[in-house]
C-alpha positions as CSV (number, residue, x, y, z in Angstrom):
1,X,97.8,112.8,105.6
2,X,100.6,112.4,103.1
3,X,102.7,109.4,102.2
4,X,105.2,108.0,104.8
5,X,107.8,110.7,105.7
6,X,111.4,110.2,104.7
7,X,113.6,109.5,107.7
8,X,115.9,112.4,108.7
9,X,119.4,111.7,109.8
10,X,121.8,113.9,111.7
11,X,124.7,113.2,109.3
12,X,125.7,111.1,106.3
13,X,127.4,108.4,108.5
14,X,124.1,107.7,110.2
15,X,122.3,107.4,106.9
16,X,124.9,105.0,105.6
17,X,124.6,102.8,108.6
18,X,120.8,102.8,108.3
19,X,121.0,102.0,104.6
20,X,123.3,99.1,105.2
21,X,121.0,97.6,107.8
22,X,118.0,98.2,105.6
23,X,119.7,96.5,102.7
24,X,120.8,93.5,104.7
25,X,117.7,92.9,106.9
26,X,119.9,92.1,109.9
27,X,123.6,92.6,110.4
28,X,126.1,92.7,113.2
29,X,127.6,96.0,114.3
30,X,131.1,94.9,113.2
31,X,129.8,93.9,109.8
32,X,128.2,97.3,109.4
33,X,131.4,99.0,110.6
34,X,133.4,97.1,108.0
35,X,131.1,98.3,105.2
36,X,130.7,101.9,106.3
37,X,134.2,103.3,105.8
38,X,135.4,106.9,105.5
39,X,138.3,108.6,103.8
40,X,141.7,108.1,105.6
41,X,142.7,111.2,107.7
42,X,145.0,113.7,106.2
43,X,148.7,112.7,106.7
44,X,148.0,109.1,105.8
45,X,149.9,107.3,103.1
46,X,148.6,108.8,99.8
47,X,146.8,106.7,97.2
48,X,148.8,105.4,94.3
49,X,148.3,107.1,90.9
50,X,145.1,106.0,89.3
51,X,143.5,104.7,92.5
52,X,140.8,106.1,94.7
53,X,141.5,107.7,98.1
54,X,142.0,105.0,100.8
55,X,139.1,104.2,103.0
56,X,139.4,103.2,106.7
57,X,137.1,101.8,109.4
58,X,135.6,104.3,111.9
59,X,137.2,103.8,115.3
60,X,135.0,101.5,117.5
61,X,134.0,104.0,120.1
62,X,133.1,106.7,117.5
63,X,131.1,104.2,115.5
64,X,129.2,103.0,118.5
65,X,128.2,106.6,119.1
66,X,126.6,106.8,115.6
67,X,124.8,103.5,116.2
68,X,123.6,104.6,119.6
69,X,122.1,107.8,118.1
70,X,120.1,105.7,115.6
71,X,118.9,103.4,118.4
72,X,117.9,106.4,120.6
73,X,116.1,108.0,117.7
74,X,114.1,104.8,117.2
75,X,115.3,104.1,113.7
76,X,117.1,100.8,114.6
77,X,116.9,98.2,117.3
78,X,119.7,95.9,118.5
79,X,119.1,92.2,119.4
80,X,121.8,89.8,120.3
81,X,124.5,91.9,118.7
82,X,122.6,92.4,115.4
83,X,120.9,95.6,114.1
84,X,117.4,95.5,112.7
85,X,115.0,98.2,111.4
86,X,112.7,99.5,114.1
87,X,109.2,100.3,112.8
88,X,106.6,99.2,115.2
89,X,107.3,97.7,118.7
90,X,103.7,97.1,119.9
91,X,102.8,93.5,120.7
92,X,99.1,92.5,121.0
93,X,98.1,89.3,122.8
94,X,94.9,87.3,122.2
95,X,93.3,84.1,123.5
96,X,90.4,83.1,121.3
97,X,88.6,79.8,121.1
98,X,91.5,77.9,122.8
99,X,94.3,79.5,120.8
100,X,96.7,81.9,122.4
101,X,98.6,84.1,120.0
102,X,100.5,87.4,119.6
103,X,100.4,89.9,116.8
104,X,103.6,91.9,116.3
105,X,105.9,93.4,113.7
106,X,107.9,90.7,111.9
107,X,111.7,90.7,112.2
108,X,114.4,89.4,110.0
109,X,114.6,86.1,111.9
110,X,110.9,85.4,111.0
111,X,111.8,85.3,107.3
112,X,111.9,81.5,106.9
113,X,108.8,81.0,109.0
114,X,106.9,83.5,106.9
115,X,108.1,81.9,103.7
116,X,106.9,78.5,105.0
117,X,103.4,80.0,105.9
118,X,103.2,81.6,102.5
119,X,104.0,78.4,100.7
120,X,101.4,76.5,102.6
121,X,98.7,79.0,101.8
122,X,99.9,79.4,98.1
123,X,99.9,75.6,97.6
124,X,96.2,75.6,98.4
125,X,95.7,78.1,95.6
126,X,94.4,80.6,98.2
127,X,96.9,83.5,97.4
128,X,98.8,83.9,94.2
129,X,100.1,87.4,95.0
130,X,101.7,86.0,98.2
131,X,103.9,83.7,96.1
132,X,105.4,86.7,94.4
133,X,105.9,88.4,97.8
134,X,107.8,85.2,98.9
135,X,110.0,85.3,95.8
136,X,110.8,89.0,96.4
137,X,112.0,88.5,99.9
138,X,113.9,85.4,98.9
139,X,115.7,87.3,96.1
140,X,116.4,90.4,98.2
141,X,117.3,88.6,101.5
142,X,115.7,91.3,103.6
143,X,112.2,91.1,105.0
144,X,111.4,94.7,105.7
145,X,112.0,97.8,103.6
146,X,111.9,101.4,104.7
147,X,113.7,103.9,102.5
148,X,112.9,106.9,100.3
149,X,112.0,104.6,97.4
150,X,110.1,101.7,99.0
151,X,108.2,100.6,102.1
152,X,107.4,97.0,103.0
153,X,106.1,95.9,106.4
154,X,105.2,92.5,107.7
155,X,103.2,91.6,110.8
156,X,103.0,88.0,112.1
157,X,100.7,86.1,114.4
158,X,102.8,83.7,116.5
159,X,101.5,80.9,118.8
160,X,101.5,82.1,122.4
161,X,102.0,78.8,124.3
162,X,102.2,75.0,124.2
163,X,104.5,72.8,122.1
164,X,104.2,75.1,119.1
165,X,105.0,78.3,121.0
166,X,106.6,80.9,118.7
167,X,105.4,79.2,115.5
168,X,104.1,81.6,112.9
169,X,100.4,81.1,112.5
170,X,99.8,83.8,109.9
171,X,101.1,86.9,108.3
172,X,100.0,90.2,106.7
173,X,102.2,92.3,104.4
174,X,101.9,95.8,103.1
175,X,104.1,96.9,100.2
176,X,104.2,100.4,98.7
177,X,105.3,100.9,95.1
178,X,108.2,103.1,94.0
179,X,106.3,105.3,91.5
180,X,105.4,108.7,92.9
181,X,102.0,108.8,91.4
182,X,101.1,105.5,93.2
183,X,102.8,106.1,96.6
184,X,99.5,106.8,98.3
185,X,98.5,103.2,97.7
186,X,99.8,100.0,99.2
187,X,99.4,96.3,98.3
188,X,98.3,94.0,101.1
189,X,98.3,90.2,101.4
190,X,97.1,88.2,104.4
191,X,97.1,84.5,105.1
192,X,96.6,82.1,108.0
193,X,97.9,78.5,108.1
194,X,95.3,75.8,108.1
195,X,95.6,74.6,111.8
196,X,95.2,78.2,113.1
197,X,92.1,79.3,111.2
198,X,88.8,80.2,112.8
199,X,90.4,81.8,115.8
200,X,90.2,85.4,114.6
201,X,93.9,85.5,113.5
202,X,93.2,86.8,110.0
203,X,90.9,89.6,111.3
204,X,93.5,90.7,113.9
205,X,96.3,90.7,111.3
206,X,94.2,92.7,108.9
207,X,93.2,95.2,111.6
208,X,96.8,95.8,112.6
209,X,98.1,96.2,109.0
210,X,95.3,98.6,108.0
211,X,95.9,100.7,111.2
212,X,99.6,100.9,110.4
213,X,98.9,101.9,106.8
214,X,96.5,104.6,107.8
215,X,98.9,105.9,110.5
216,X,101.8,106.3,108.1
217,X,99.7,108.0,105.5
218,X,98.5,105.6,102.9
219,X,95.1,106.4,101.4
220,X,94.2,103.1,99.8
221,X,95.1,99.4,100.2
222,X,94.4,96.8,97.6
223,X,94.9,93.1,96.8
224,X,93.9,90.4,94.3
225,X,92.6,87.0,95.3
226,X,91.4,84.0,93.4
227,X,87.6,83.9,93.2
228,X,87.8,80.4,94.7
229,X,89.1,81.9,98.0
230,X,85.7,82.8,99.4
231,X,87.0,82.9,102.9
232,X,89.4,85.8,102.1
233,X,86.8,87.6,100.1
234,X,84.3,87.4,102.9
235,X,87.0,88.6,105.4
236,X,87.8,91.6,103.3
237,X,84.2,92.4,102.7
238,X,83.7,92.3,106.5
239,X,86.3,95.1,106.7
240,X,84.4,97.2,104.0
241,X,86.7,96.2,101.1
242,X,85.0,96.5,97.7
243,X,85.5,94.5,94.5
244,X,86.9,96.9,91.9
245,X,87.2,94.5,89.0
246,X,87.2,90.8,88.0
247,X,89.5,89.4,85.5
248,X,88.1,86.2,83.9
249,X,90.2,83.0,83.8
250,X,93.3,84.9,85.1
251,X,94.7,82.1,87.1
252,X,95.4,78.4,86.3
253,X,95.0,76.5,89.5
254,X,95.0,72.7,89.5
255,X,94.5,72.7,85.7
256,X,91.4,74.8,86.1
257,X,91.0,78.5,85.1
258,X,90.0,80.8,88.0
259,X,88.9,84.4,88.0
260,X,90.9,87.1,89.7
261,X,89.0,89.3,92.1
262,X,90.6,92.7,92.5
263,X,89.6,94.3,95.8
264,X,90.4,97.6,97.6
265,X,89.5,99.9,100.4
266,X,90.2,103.6,101.0
267,X,91.6,104.5,104.4
């Protein structure tokens, strides 16, 4: 199977709408309509000398038809008046060792919760790569990416009931590079917040992410972890990941040098 297919659109307006949602993460229909403008119809007041042709908003009914086509095709979803990318709608429910939780694709509204979870895990020195991921989504503003240059998917585990219902217990992220010669590979990070460990959350997240990566056509997933994170290394080995290399004293954690363990698995 090849790398993820490029999305095909019926016309340029649909692609521009999709690109605006993809760039923003989540955006209202009216905000997209304001950004996706077209040339003024013939007979309109001509542009002054030295200026570009005037751009106008698409009429509401016509614009809604473009949006509806993208919704019907499964490229976008609409929630509470905002548009989001639609990549994976399946929700898995688990109840293990007294913890009820759900595994689902993350959405833009999960961004702050994911960043909080990543910071907690990173502060333990358990995942250095995840810190960079957090910085990337903070800089870009958008959680997910799905265009002809880059693909980034997040799945989250959320608490299923009780006073913490809906809270993010853990995450997994898959990020494909832009270089053509590496587009068969994808980087993966996974982490679970302290109170929710030992309930199978990490395993379930990893299973879901690797299944998605396989289904869309990646041939290899990889990640690097500090050698001190024995829990993560054991988890990856349980899923047939192998150590490809070790870089000595690559990290400085709590004033101590720590080796980097580079692991991968072919799909």
